[in-house]
Phi, psi and omega in degrees: 000136183284137178293142175272146180273146172278141178294148178289160179301320182296320181299314180298315181295318178300318181294318182292324180292312176301317179300313179298319180297314176303316179293324175298316180294321183292322176298317180297311182299317182294323178294324182292315179298317180297325179295335176277357182307315179297319177297321176296322178292323180296315180299320181292323181290320176300318178297313183295322180294322179297326179290327185274320188277294185281343177092187183237148179277136178264178184301326181274004175096352179280162177254146179222134178275135182273124172290158184303331180285344176270354176288147179297145180290152175292135174290147176285328180287163174289148182295141184271124182264125179233135178258000000 
């Protein structure tokens, strides 16, 4: 088996710096995503209201209003944001 080389100090310092930079970027992205939470809640409410008031189109082309008990339940967890 071939012996492994140890990384140089400069490489380790660069790796630590890059890791710290990535953690800062991730925290900034998480904060920006969290700042949109109230807006996202309004989007969800508007979507559910749209299902209730104008209704949904059925297979035969007619529209039917969904009663509140037929609407999907709101999830307990925070919405997952996927890019």
